C-alpha positions as CSV (number, residue, x, y, z in Angstrom):
1,X,-57.9,-104.2,47.8
2,X,-61.3,-102.9,48.9
3,X,-62.3,-106.5,49.7
4,X,-59.5,-106.8,52.2
5,X,-60.5,-103.6,54.0
6,X,-64.1,-104.9,54.3
7,X,-62.9,-108.2,55.5
8,X,-61.1,-106.6,58.5
9,X,-64.2,-104.4,59.3
10,X,-66.4,-107.5,59.1
11,X,-64.0,-109.4,61.4
12,X,-64.1,-106.6,64.0
13,X,-67.9,-106.4,63.9
14,X,-68.1,-110.2,64.3
15,X,-65.9,-110.1,67.3
16,X,-68.0,-107.3,68.9
17,X,-71.1,-109.3,68.1
18,X,-69.6,-112.4,69.7
19,X,-68.7,-110.5,72.9
20,X,-72.2,-109.1,73.1
21,X,-73.8,-112.5,72.8
22,X,-71.4,-114.0,75.3
23,X,-72.4,-111.3,77.8
24,X,-76.1,-112.0,77.1
25,X,-75.6,-115.7,77.6
26,X,-73.7,-115.1,80.8
27,X,-76.3,-112.9,82.4
28,X,-79.2,-115.0,81.1
29,X,-77.6,-118.2,82.3
30,X,-77.1,-116.6,85.8
31,X,-80.8,-115.5,85.9
32,X,-82.0,-119.0,84.7
33,X,-79.8,-120.7,87.3
34,X,-81.1,-118.4,90.1
35,X,-84.7,-119.1,89.0
36,X,-84.2,-122.9,89.1
37,X,-82.4,-122.7,92.4
38,X,-85.0,-120.4,94.1
39,X,-88.2,-121.4,92.2
40,X,-91.2,-123.2,93.5
41,X,-90.8,-126.4,95.5
42,X,-93.6,-128.8,94.3
43,X,-94.0,-132.1,95.9
44,X,-96.2,-134.1,98.3
45,X,-97.9,-131.8,100.8
46,X,-97.1,-128.6,98.8
47,X,-99.8,-126.8,96.9
48,X,-99.2,-124.7,93.8
49,X,-99.4,-121.0,94.3
50,X,-102.5,-119.2,93.2
51,X,-100.9,-117.5,90.2
52,X,-98.5,-120.3,89.2
53,X,-96.4,-119.8,86.1
54,X,-94.0,-122.3,84.6
55,X,-91.7,-119.5,83.8
56,X,-91.3,-118.1,87.4
57,X,-88.4,-116.0,88.3
58,X,-87.8,-114.9,91.9
59,X,-86.7,-111.5,90.7
60,X,-88.4,-109.1,88.4
61,X,-92.0,-109.3,87.3
62,X,-94.3,-111.4,85.1
63,X,-92.3,-110.6,81.9
64,X,-88.9,-111.5,83.4
65,X,-89.2,-115.2,82.6
66,X,-90.1,-114.6,79.0
67,X,-87.4,-112.0,78.6
68,X,-84.6,-114.3,80.0
69,X,-85.9,-117.3,78.0
70,X,-85.9,-115.5,74.7
71,X,-82.6,-113.7,75.5
72,X,-80.9,-117.1,76.0
73,X,-82.3,-118.4,72.7
74,X,-81.2,-115.2,70.9
75,X,-77.8,-115.6,72.4
76,X,-77.3,-119.1,71.3
77,X,-78.6,-118.4,67.8
78,X,-76.4,-115.2,67.8
79,X,-73.2,-117.2,68.6
80,X,-74.2,-119.7,65.8
81,X,-74.6,-116.7,63.4
82,X,-71.1,-115.4,64.4
83,X,-69.6,-118.8,63.7
84,X,-71.3,-118.7,60.2
85,X,-70.0,-115.2,59.7
86,X,-66.5,-116.2,60.6
87,X,-66.8,-119.0,58.1
88,X,-67.9,-116.5,55.5
89,X,-65.0,-114.1,56.3
90,X,-62.6,-117.0,56.1
91,X,-63.7,-118.1,52.6
92,X,-64.9,-114.6,51.5
93,X,-66.9,-115.7,48.4
94,X,-70.5,-115.3,47.3
95,X,-71.4,-119.0,48.1
96,X,-71.0,-118.5,51.9
97,X,-72.8,-115.2,52.1
98,X,-76.5,-116.4,52.1
99,X,-76.0,-118.8,55.0
100,X,-74.2,-116.1,57.0
101,X,-76.8,-113.5,56.2
102,X,-79.8,-115.7,57.0
103,X,-78.3,-116.8,60.3
104,X,-77.6,-113.1,61.2
105,X,-81.2,-112.1,60.3
106,X,-82.7,-114.9,62.5
107,X,-80.4,-113.9,65.4
108,X,-81.3,-110.2,64.9
109,X,-85.1,-111.0,64.9
110,X,-84.8,-113.1,68.1
111,X,-82.8,-110.3,69.7
112,X,-85.6,-107.9,68.8
113,X,-88.2,-110.3,70.3
114,X,-86.2,-110.4,73.6
115,X,-86.0,-106.6,73.5
116,X,-89.7,-106.5,73.2
117,X,-90.1,-108.5,76.4
118,X,-87.5,-106.2,78.1
119,X,-89.7,-103.2,77.2
120,X,-92.7,-105.0,78.6
121,X,-90.8,-105.7,81.8
122,X,-89.9,-102.0,82.1
123,X,-93.5,-101.0,81.4
124,X,-95.0,-103.3,84.1
125,X,-92.9,-101.7,86.9
126,X,-94.4,-104.3,89.4
127,X,-91.9,-106.5,91.1
128,X,-92.8,-109.9,92.8
129,X,-89.5,-109.9,94.7
130,X,-86.7,-107.5,95.3
131,X,-83.3,-107.8,93.7
132,X,-80.2,-108.0,95.9
133,X,-80.2,-104.2,96.1
134,X,-83.1,-102.0,97.3
135,X,-85.2,-100.4,94.7
136,X,-87.5,-97.4,95.4
137,X,-90.7,-97.5,93.4
138,X,-92.8,-94.5,92.5
139,X,-95.7,-95.7,94.6
140,X,-93.5,-96.0,97.7
141,X,-93.2,-92.3,98.1
142,X,-97.0,-91.8,98.2
143,X,-97.4,-94.6,100.8
144,X,-94.9,-93.0,103.1
145,X,-96.8,-89.7,103.0
146,X,-100.1,-91.4,103.7
147,X,-98.7,-93.1,106.8
148,X,-97.5,-89.7,108.3
149,X,-101.0,-88.2,108.1
């Protein structure tokens, strides 16, 4: 009887995990699409920018590209781990547990890696372009005071 209660809890957690990874994939896919559409135009007569990066994003800072890239990888591996977890819940035996646990551990570690790049992006605070809404930076307040003097 206790196994059936754990089965329903595991199913609920798998569903929540799946929803989280779908959201990560949706936002990451949007950011990647925007970067591809608004990235550098390289061709005859065009020079590379001085600080060219193959992972360039028109929004955010230098860590944004790495963050989005690893978040997308973590999302895809996370969805695969959810599928493996649903297979384990369906069969609910000891033979399917190692594959589900190893897929979940890999997805978790990739999610932590993406979180590390998100922390680096927050730490940098420098933006190479503005997001669709206006953001006031800490340095902007000091510049306004200097212009008045």
